[in-house]
N, C-alpha and C positions, 0 to 999 in steps of 0.2 A: 526519629528517623530510622534508627536501626530496626525498630519494630515494623516499620513500613517496608523496609528492604526484605526482612525475613518473611513477611506476609506475602509479598510479591513473588519471592522465590518459591515459597511453599505452594501457592496456588498454581504457578506455572508448572512446577514439577508434578503436581497432582494431575493436571490435564495431560502432561507428557506421558506419565505412567499409565493412565487410563486408556489412552488411545493406542498405546503399544500393544494392547491385548486384541485390537481389531485386526482383521485381515488387511493386507497392504492396500488392496484396491479400495475397500471401504474406508480405510484410514485416510487415504488421499482425498477422497470426496468430502469426508467429515472435516478435515483440516481446511479444505477450500472454502466451505461455507462459514466456518468460524472466522477465517481471515476476511471474508467478504463483509461480514457484519461488523467486525472491528474497524476495517478501513472505511466502511460506510459512515461510521460515527467519528472517524478521526478528524476530518475537516471541521466538524462542528465542535469537537472537543478542543482543538487548537484555537479556533476563533473565540470560544468561550473563555479559555484561559487568558488570551491576550486582552479580552474585554475586562476580565477581573483585574489584570495588572494596570490597565488604563484607569480603572476606578480607584486604584490605590497607588498613586504616583509617589516617587521618592524625590530627592533633591532636584530642584529646578523643574519639577513636574515630569520627570522621566518615568517611562513605563519599563519596569524591569523584566516583565514577562513578554519579551518580544519574540517574533518568529525565529530570528537568528539564535537567540539565547536558548529557546526551547529545543531547537534542532540539535545544536551542539551539545548542550548539557544533557539532554535526553539520550543522545547517542552514547555519550560516555558512561552515564549511569546504567544504561541497559546492559553493559558488559558484565556488571556484577552478577545478576542472576544467571546470565548465559554462561559465565565461567563456572558457576556451580552446577548447572545442568549438564554441560558438555565437557566436564573435566576429564572424562575417560577418553575423549577423542584426541586430546592433546598429548599424545604419546610420542616418544622419539621415533618409533617405527613409522607412525603415520606421517610425521613431518618429513622424514627422510624420503619417503616414497613420492613426495611432491616434486615435480620437475619445474623447469623454468616456465613452461607453458601454463601450468597450474597456477603459479604465483601471478603471472601476467593476467590470466583470466579473473582471478580473485581481485586483483587491483583494478581492472577495468570494471568489474561488477561493483566494487566499492565506490568508484567515481560516479557511475551511473545511478546505482540504487540508493546509496547513502549520502550522496552529495548533490549531484545535478538534479535528479528527479524531485526529491523533497524540497530542495531549494527553489526550484521553479514553481512547484505547487504552493509553497508558502508565499512566494511573491504574488502568485495569482490570487491567493486568499486575501492579501493585503490590498488588492486593487479591484476586486469584484466580490460578488456574493458567493456563499457556499453552494447554493443551488446552481448558479451559472457554472462554477467549476465542475460540479458533478455532471451536468448535462453535456458540456463540451467534451469532457473526457470519455464520453460514450463512443468516440471513434476507436477506442481501444479494442473491444472484442473482435470486430471484423479484421482489424489490422493485425492483431495477435494471431488469429487463425491463418491468415494469409502468410504471415511471416513464419509460422510453425510449419506450414506446408512447403514453402520455398527453401527456408534455411535448414530446418531440422528434418525435412522429408517425412513429416508426420501426415498420415492420411486424415483428411478433414471431410466429414460427411456433408453432403450438399445441404441437407436440412439444417445443420448446425450453422453454416455460413449464412443461410437465409434468416435464421433466427437472430444472428448478430446484426445483420443489416436492418431487420425490422425494429430491433431495440434501438438502434441508432436513429432510425426514422422517428421513433417515439420521442427521443430527446430533441430532435429538430422541431417537432410539433410544439413541444413545451417552450423551447427557446423562441420560436417564431411568434407565439401568441402571448409572450410576456408583456406586462404593462409598461416595462421600462423601455420599450422600443424595439424588441425583437432583435433581428440580426443587425439592424442599423446601430444598435447600442453596443456592439462588440468592441471591446477596447484592449488595453495592454494585459489586463488580467485574463481575458479569454484566450488571447494569443499565447500567453505564457502557459496556459493550461494545455494548449495544443502541443507546444514544445515539450512540456513535462510528460504528456502522454506518449509521445514518440520516444522519449528517453526511457520511459517505463517499459515499453514494448521491447526496446533493445536490451534493457537490463534483464528482463524476463528470459529472453533467449540465451543471454550469457549465463544466467543462473542455471537454466535447465541443462546446458552443456556442461557446466562446471560440476554440478552435483552428481554427474555420472561417475566421476573418479575421485572426488574430494569428500572427505567426511563432513557431515553437516555442521558439527561443532566447530571445526577449524574454519570452515567457510564463513559461518555466521559471525564469529568473533572477529576474525581478521577483517572481514568486509566492514563491520561496524566501526572498528578502530581506525582503519585506513580511511574510510569515508569521512569520519569526523576530522581527521588531520587534513585531508584534502579540502573539506568545506571551510575549516578555519583559515587555511592559507589563502584560498580564493577570496573569501569575504574580506579578509584583512587587506588583501591587495586592492580590492575595489573600494572599500569604505574606510579602511584603516582599522587597526586593532582596537581602537577605543570603542568600537561598536559593541565589544564584549565586556566593557568595563563593569557592568552590573551582574556579571556571571555568578557572583557569590552572594547576591542579595537574598535576604531571608524570605521575602515574598516569592521569589522565583523558586527557591528550594522547597518551599511549602507545597507548591502545586506541580512541580515538574515530574513528580513521581507518577502522577496520573497519566501523563503523556508517555513517559519512559516505560512504565510497567504494562500499560494496556496496548498502546499503539505500536511501540517499537518491539518490545519483547514478545508479547503474546501474538501480535500481528505478524511479525517477521517469522517467528517460529512456525505458526500455522501455515503461512504462505509458502515457506521453504519446504515444509513437509508435503504440501499439496503439489508443488512443482516437482518434487521427487517421485511421487507415487500416483498422482492423478493424470488422466489423459487430457490432451488439449481441449477436446470437446467438453469434458466435465468442468474444466476450469472456466471455459467460456460460458457455460450454462450458469455456473455460480455467479460469475461477475456480471451477468446480464441482470440479475436481481439487484445489484448494488445501487443503481440510481434511485430506485423506488425507496429502498431503505434509507439512503443518504438524504433524500429530499424530505421524507417524513421526520427523520431525526433533526434536520435543520429547522423544520417548521416548529417542532416541539421545543428544542433547546434554544433557538435563536429568534424565533418568531418571524422567520422569513416566509415570503409568499411565493408560490410557484406560478401563480397567475391562472387564467382561464384554460390554458392548455394542459393543465395537470391531468384532467380526466381522460381526454382522448390520447394524450401521450402515454399515460400509465396503461391504458387499454392496449396500446400497441406493444408496450414492454411486456405486459402479462402474456399477450399472444406469442411474443418471441420466446418467453420462458416455456410456454406450453409446447411450442414447436421444437425447441431445443431439448426439452425433456423427452419428447417422443423420439428424437434422433438418438439420444443416449440409450433409451430402452431398445430401439431397433438394433443398435450396434451390439448390445449385450445379447439380444436374441440371436443375431447372426453368429456371434462368437460361440454361443452355447450349441448351436447346430453343428458348427465345425468340430467342436470338441466331442 
Protein backbone atom coordinates (compact mmCIF):
# COMPACT_ATOMS: atom_id res chain seq x y z
CA UNK A 1 0.00 0.00 0.00
CA UNK A 2 2.82 2.38 0.86
CA UNK A 3 4.52 1.54 -2.43
CA UNK A 4 1.31 2.34 -4.28
CA UNK A 5 1.03 5.68 -2.51
CA UNK A 6 4.65 6.54 -3.26
CA UNK A 7 4.29 5.57 -6.91
CA UNK A 8 1.11 7.65 -7.28
CA UNK A 9 2.75 10.66 -5.70
CA UNK A 10 5.92 10.28 -7.79
CA UNK A 11 4.06 10.01 -11.11
CA UNK A 12 1.83 12.97 -10.28
CA UNK A 13 4.82 15.08 -9.25
CA UNK A 14 6.68 14.16 -12.46
CA UNK A 15 3.78 15.38 -14.60
CA UNK A 16 3.55 18.53 -12.47
CA UNK A 17 7.23 19.38 -12.81
CA UNK A 18 7.33 18.61 -16.53
CA UNK A 19 4.39 20.86 -17.37
CA UNK A 20 5.76 23.72 -15.29
CA UNK A 21 8.43 24.21 -17.97
CA UNK A 22 5.77 24.95 -20.61
CA UNK A 23 4.49 28.47 -21.37
CA UNK A 24 1.33 29.21 -19.38
CA UNK A 25 -0.97 29.26 -22.44
CA UNK A 26 0.32 25.94 -23.77
CA UNK A 27 0.34 24.53 -20.24
CA UNK A 28 -3.38 25.25 -19.88
CA UNK A 29 -4.27 23.56 -23.17
CA UNK A 30 -2.08 20.55 -22.35
CA UNK A 31 -3.70 20.09 -18.96
CA UNK A 32 -7.16 20.44 -20.53
CA UNK A 33 -6.55 17.51 -22.87
CA UNK A 34 -5.00 15.38 -20.11
CA UNK A 35 -8.04 16.01 -17.92
CA UNK A 36 -10.43 15.22 -20.76
CA UNK A 37 -8.89 11.80 -21.40
CA UNK A 38 -8.82 10.97 -17.69
CA UNK A 39 -12.44 11.97 -17.18
CA UNK A 40 -13.44 10.18 -20.37
CA UNK A 41 -12.19 6.96 -18.80
CA UNK A 42 -13.45 7.73 -15.28
CA UNK A 43 -17.02 6.46 -15.68
CA UNK A 44 -15.82 3.19 -17.17
CA UNK A 45 -13.18 2.80 -14.46
CA UNK A 46 -15.73 3.34 -11.69
CA UNK A 47 -18.25 0.96 -13.23
CA UNK A 48 -15.54 -1.66 -13.76
CA UNK A 49 -14.45 -1.40 -10.12
CA UNK A 50 -18.04 -1.79 -8.90
CA UNK A 51 -18.39 -4.87 -11.11
CA UNK A 52 -15.21 -6.31 -9.59
CA UNK A 53 -16.67 -5.80 -6.12
CA UNK A 54 -19.95 -7.44 -7.16
CA UNK A 55 -18.01 -10.49 -8.37
CA UNK A 56 -16.24 -10.73 -4.98
CA UNK A 57 -18.96 -10.22 -2.32
CA UNK A 58 -18.38 -10.38 1.44
CA UNK A 59 -20.74 -11.26 4.30
CA UNK A 60 -24.36 -11.69 3.19
CA UNK A 61 -23.32 -11.03 -0.41
CA UNK A 62 -22.48 -7.36 0.07
CA UNK A 63 -20.46 -5.48 -2.52
CA UNK A 64 -17.75 -3.51 -0.73
CA UNK A 65 -16.74 -1.51 -3.83
CA UNK A 66 -19.89 0.59 -4.00
CA UNK A 67 -20.23 4.00 -5.60
CA UNK A 68 -20.56 5.75 -2.23
CA UNK A 69 -17.52 3.96 -0.79
CA UNK A 70 -15.40 4.75 -3.83
CA UNK A 71 -16.28 8.44 -3.78
CA UNK A 72 -15.74 8.94 -0.04
CA UNK A 73 -12.60 6.85 0.40
CA UNK A 74 -11.13 7.97 -2.91
CA UNK A 75 -11.54 11.61 -1.93
CA UNK A 76 -9.89 11.09 1.46
CA UNK A 77 -6.95 9.14 0.05
CA UNK A 78 -6.37 11.65 -2.75
CA UNK A 79 -5.42 14.24 -0.13
CA UNK A 80 -2.18 12.32 0.58
CA UNK A 81 -0.40 12.99 -2.73
CA UNK A 82 -1.96 16.45 -3.00
CA UNK A 83 -0.55 17.39 0.40
CA UNK A 84 2.89 16.30 -0.83
CA UNK A 85 2.60 18.23 -4.10
CA UNK A 86 1.12 21.43 -2.67
CA UNK A 87 2.90 21.60 0.68
CA UNK A 88 4.51 24.94 -0.24
CA UNK A 89 1.10 26.57 -0.83
CA UNK A 90 -0.01 25.95 2.74
CA UNK A 91 1.89 28.79 4.36
CA UNK A 92 0.65 31.08 7.10
CA UNK A 93 0.94 34.07 4.78
CA UNK A 94 -1.25 32.46 2.10
CA UNK A 95 -3.87 31.39 4.61
CA UNK A 96 -4.02 34.80 6.30
CA UNK A 97 -4.63 36.48 2.94
CA UNK A 98 -7.84 34.50 2.44
CA UNK A 99 -10.96 36.44 3.40
CA UNK A 100 -14.46 35.29 4.24
CA UNK A 101 -15.52 35.41 0.59
CA UNK A 102 -12.63 33.10 -0.39
CA UNK A 103 -13.61 30.51 2.23
CA UNK A 104 -17.26 30.72 1.18
CA UNK A 105 -16.32 30.24 -2.49
CA UNK A 106 -14.14 27.23 -1.65
CA UNK A 107 -16.89 25.70 0.47
CA UNK A 108 -19.44 26.23 -2.31
CA UNK A 109 -17.02 24.68 -4.80
CA UNK A 110 -16.49 21.73 -2.42
CA UNK A 111 -20.23 21.12 -2.24
CA UNK A 112 -20.72 21.36 -6.00
CA UNK A 113 -17.51 19.74 -7.29
CA UNK A 114 -16.65 17.14 -4.66
CA UNK A 115 -20.06 16.16 -3.31
CA UNK A 116 -23.11 17.03 -5.45
CA UNK A 117 -21.71 16.58 -8.97
CA UNK A 118 -19.89 13.23 -8.46
CA UNK A 119 -22.75 11.98 -6.27
CA UNK A 120 -25.27 12.63 -9.05
CA UNK A 121 -22.99 11.11 -11.68
CA UNK A 122 -22.48 7.99 -9.56
CA UNK A 123 -26.23 7.71 -9.07
CA UNK A 124 -26.66 8.01 -12.84
CA UNK A 125 -24.08 5.27 -13.44
CA UNK A 126 -25.99 2.97 -11.08
CA UNK A 127 -29.19 3.48 -13.07
CA UNK A 128 -28.10 3.64 -16.71
CA UNK A 129 -25.21 2.78 -19.01
CA UNK A 130 -21.92 4.65 -19.20
CA UNK A 131 -22.59 5.58 -22.83
CA UNK A 132 -25.96 7.13 -21.92
CA UNK A 133 -24.33 9.18 -19.16
CA UNK A 134 -21.65 10.35 -21.59
CA UNK A 135 -24.11 11.35 -24.30
CA UNK A 136 -26.62 13.16 -22.09
CA UNK A 137 -23.81 15.14 -20.47
CA UNK A 138 -23.03 16.67 -23.88
CA UNK A 139 -25.31 19.54 -22.93
CA UNK A 140 -22.28 20.81 -20.99
CA UNK A 141 -20.13 22.52 -23.70
CA UNK A 142 -22.75 25.00 -25.00
CA UNK A 143 -24.04 25.61 -21.47
CA UNK A 144 -20.53 26.30 -20.20
CA UNK A 145 -19.78 28.74 -23.03
CA UNK A 146 -23.06 30.56 -22.48
CA UNK A 147 -22.45 30.72 -18.72
CA UNK A 148 -18.86 31.94 -19.19
CA UNK A 149 -20.13 34.74 -21.44
CA UNK A 150 -22.99 35.78 -19.11
CA UNK A 151 -21.37 35.28 -15.70
CA UNK A 152 -17.64 35.76 -16.33
CA UNK A 153 -17.97 38.22 -19.22
CA UNK A 154 -15.63 36.10 -21.34
CA UNK A 155 -15.80 36.66 -25.05
CA UNK A 156 -17.01 33.53 -26.85
CA UNK A 157 -16.33 33.18 -30.57
CA UNK A 158 -19.42 32.39 -32.61
CA UNK A 159 -17.77 29.41 -34.27
CA UNK A 160 -16.95 27.96 -30.86
CA UNK A 161 -20.59 28.10 -29.83
CA UNK A 162 -21.64 26.54 -33.14
CA UNK A 163 -19.13 23.76 -32.58
CA UNK A 164 -20.55 23.04 -29.13
CA UNK A 165 -24.10 22.89 -30.49
CA UNK A 166 -23.04 20.54 -33.31
CA UNK A 167 -21.32 18.24 -30.81
CA UNK A 168 -24.53 18.19 -28.76
CA UNK A 169 -26.49 17.39 -31.93
CA UNK A 170 -24.16 14.43 -32.51
CA UNK A 171 -24.96 13.14 -29.03
CA UNK A 172 -28.70 13.52 -29.74
CA UNK A 173 -28.33 11.46 -32.92
CA UNK A 174 -26.61 8.62 -31.06
CA UNK A 175 -29.20 8.64 -28.25
CA UNK A 176 -32.14 8.79 -30.65
CA UNK A 177 -30.93 5.80 -32.69
CA UNK A 178 -30.03 3.53 -29.76
CA UNK A 179 -31.49 0.03 -29.73
CA UNK A 180 -32.77 0.53 -26.16
CA UNK A 181 -35.54 2.85 -27.32
CA UNK A 182 -33.95 6.23 -27.90
CA UNK A 183 -35.45 9.17 -26.07
CA UNK A 184 -38.47 7.12 -24.91
CA UNK A 185 -36.11 5.05 -22.75
CA UNK A 186 -34.72 8.00 -20.78
CA UNK A 187 -35.08 7.32 -17.06
CA UNK A 188 -33.79 8.40 -13.65
CA UNK A 189 -30.19 7.77 -14.65
CA UNK A 190 -30.40 10.11 -17.62
CA UNK A 191 -32.18 12.85 -15.65
CA UNK A 192 -29.62 12.51 -12.87
CA UNK A 193 -26.98 13.10 -15.55
CA UNK A 194 -28.72 16.32 -16.57
CA UNK A 195 -28.72 17.51 -12.96
CA UNK A 196 -25.08 16.49 -12.53
CA UNK A 197 -24.10 18.39 -15.67
CA UNK A 198 -25.83 21.56 -14.48
CA UNK A 199 -24.05 21.22 -11.14
CA UNK A 200 -20.77 20.68 -12.98
CA UNK A 201 -21.19 23.87 -15.02
CA UNK A 202 -21.93 25.82 -11.85
CA UNK A 203 -18.91 24.32 -10.08
CA UNK A 204 -16.68 25.18 -13.02
CA UNK A 205 -17.73 28.83 -12.88
CA UNK A 206 -17.11 28.95 -9.13
CA UNK A 207 -13.69 27.33 -9.61
CA UNK A 208 -12.63 29.78 -12.31
CA UNK A 209 -13.58 32.72 -10.11
CA UNK A 210 -11.94 31.23 -7.00
CA UNK A 211 -8.61 30.38 -8.65
CA UNK A 212 -8.02 34.02 -9.56
CA UNK A 213 -7.18 34.83 -5.93
CA UNK A 214 -6.65 31.51 -4.13
CA UNK A 215 -3.49 29.35 -4.42
CA UNK A 216 -4.18 26.12 -6.28
CA UNK A 217 -2.87 23.90 -3.47
CA UNK A 218 -5.07 25.43 -0.78
CA UNK A 219 -8.08 25.36 -3.08
CA UNK A 220 -7.61 21.72 -4.16
CA UNK A 221 -6.98 20.23 -0.71
CA UNK A 222 -9.65 22.22 1.12
CA UNK A 223 -12.23 21.48 -1.56
CA UNK A 224 -11.50 17.75 -1.46
CA UNK A 225 -11.65 17.46 2.34
CA UNK A 226 -14.70 19.69 2.74
CA UNK A 227 -16.45 17.90 -0.13
CA UNK A 228 -15.82 14.50 1.47
CA UNK A 229 -17.25 15.71 4.80
CA UNK A 230 -20.33 17.20 3.12
CA UNK A 231 -20.85 14.02 1.08
CA UNK A 232 -20.59 11.81 4.19
CA UNK A 233 -23.10 13.94 6.09
CA UNK A 234 -25.61 14.09 3.24
CA UNK A 235 -25.46 10.37 2.37
CA UNK A 236 -25.65 9.40 6.05
CA UNK A 237 -28.73 11.61 6.45
CA UNK A 238 -30.48 9.97 3.49
CA UNK A 239 -29.41 6.33 3.83
CA UNK A 240 -27.92 6.07 7.33
CA UNK A 241 -24.22 5.77 8.27
CA UNK A 242 -24.38 1.98 7.85
CA UNK A 243 -24.03 2.51 4.11
CA UNK A 244 -20.31 3.08 4.82
CA UNK A 245 -19.88 0.00 7.04
CA UNK A 246 -17.51 -1.68 4.54
CA UNK A 247 -15.24 1.35 4.16
CA UNK A 248 -12.27 -0.61 5.60
CA UNK A 249 -12.84 -3.81 3.58
CA UNK A 250 -9.57 -5.19 2.07
CA UNK A 251 -11.16 -5.60 -1.37
CA UNK A 252 -12.13 -1.93 -1.46
CA UNK A 253 -8.68 -0.78 -0.35
CA UNK A 254 -7.05 -3.00 -2.95
CA UNK A 255 -8.75 -1.20 -5.84
CA UNK A 256 -9.59 2.28 -4.57
CA UNK A 257 -6.08 3.52 -5.38
CA UNK A 258 -6.82 3.29 -9.08
CA UNK A 259 -9.79 5.61 -8.69
CA UNK A 260 -8.14 7.94 -6.18
CA UNK A 261 -4.83 8.22 -8.02
CA UNK A 262 -5.97 8.48 -11.63
CA UNK A 263 -9.43 10.03 -11.56
CA UNK A 264 -9.33 12.28 -8.51
CA UNK A 265 -5.68 13.32 -8.14
CA UNK A 266 -4.45 13.47 -11.73
CA UNK A 267 -7.87 14.41 -13.11
CA UNK A 268 -8.54 17.26 -10.70
CA UNK A 269 -4.96 18.53 -10.84
CA UNK A 270 -5.04 18.67 -14.64
CA UNK A 271 -8.50 20.23 -14.78
CA UNK A 272 -7.78 22.89 -12.16
CA UNK A 273 -4.62 23.88 -14.02
CA UNK A 274 -6.62 24.03 -17.24
CA UNK A 275 -9.24 26.25 -15.60
CA UNK A 276 -6.51 28.53 -14.32
CA UNK A 277 -4.61 29.04 -17.59
CA UNK A 278 -6.74 27.91 -20.57
CA UNK A 279 -9.36 30.01 -22.35
CA UNK A 280 -13.04 29.04 -22.26
CA UNK A 281 -12.94 28.28 -26.01
CA UNK A 282 -9.94 25.96 -25.56
CA UNK A 283 -11.66 24.16 -22.69
CA UNK A 284 -14.79 23.72 -24.78
CA UNK A 285 -12.78 22.35 -27.71
CA UNK A 286 -11.05 19.78 -25.51
CA UNK A 287 -14.27 18.68 -23.82
CA UNK A 288 -15.96 18.31 -27.22
CA UNK A 289 -13.71 15.31 -27.88
CA UNK A 290 -14.67 13.71 -24.55
CA UNK A 291 -17.78 11.80 -25.70
CA UNK A 292 -15.96 9.96 -28.48
CA UNK A 293 -13.15 8.95 -26.14
CA UNK A 294 -15.57 7.93 -23.38
CA UNK A 295 -17.75 5.89 -25.73
CA UNK A 296 -14.78 4.02 -27.19
CA UNK A 297 -13.39 3.33 -23.71
CA UNK A 298 -16.79 2.05 -22.51
CA UNK A 299 -17.04 -0.22 -25.55
CA UNK A 300 -13.57 -1.67 -24.90
CA UNK A 301 -13.65 -1.98 -21.09
CA UNK A 302 -17.33 -2.74 -20.49
CA UNK A 303 -18.50 -4.20 -23.78
CA UNK A 304 -21.27 -1.61 -24.16
CA UNK A 305 -22.79 -0.82 -27.55
CA UNK A 306 -23.49 2.67 -28.84
CA UNK A 307 -25.97 1.44 -31.43
CA UNK A 308 -26.37 2.37 -35.12
CA UNK A 309 -26.22 6.09 -34.36
CA UNK A 310 -22.53 5.95 -33.44
CA UNK A 311 -21.19 6.63 -36.95
CA UNK A 312 -23.41 9.63 -37.87
CA UNK A 313 -23.21 10.99 -34.33
CA UNK A 314 -19.43 10.64 -34.25
CA UNK A 315 -19.22 12.37 -37.64
CA UNK A 316 -21.06 15.37 -36.22
CA UNK A 317 -18.81 15.45 -33.16
CA UNK A 318 -15.69 15.29 -35.35
CA UNK A 319 -17.13 18.15 -37.44
CA UNK A 320 -17.64 20.12 -34.23
CA UNK A 321 -14.03 19.50 -33.21
CA UNK A 322 -12.83 20.71 -36.63
CA UNK A 323 -14.95 23.86 -36.41
CA UNK A 324 -13.86 24.50 -32.85
CA UNK A 325 -10.21 24.00 -33.75
CA UNK A 326 -10.59 26.50 -36.57
CA UNK A 327 -12.13 28.94 -34.13
CA UNK A 328 -9.21 28.64 -31.72
CA UNK A 329 -6.71 29.08 -34.57
CA UNK A 330 -8.61 32.14 -35.80
CA UNK A 331 -8.54 33.74 -32.34
CA UNK A 332 -4.81 33.13 -32.05
CA UNK A 333 -4.29 34.69 -35.50
CA UNK A 334 -6.31 37.75 -34.54
CA UNK A 335 -4.37 38.08 -31.29
CA UNK A 336 -1.05 37.83 -33.16
CA UNK A 337 -2.09 40.62 -35.54
CA UNK A 338 -2.98 42.87 -32.60
CA UNK A 339 0.35 42.21 -30.94
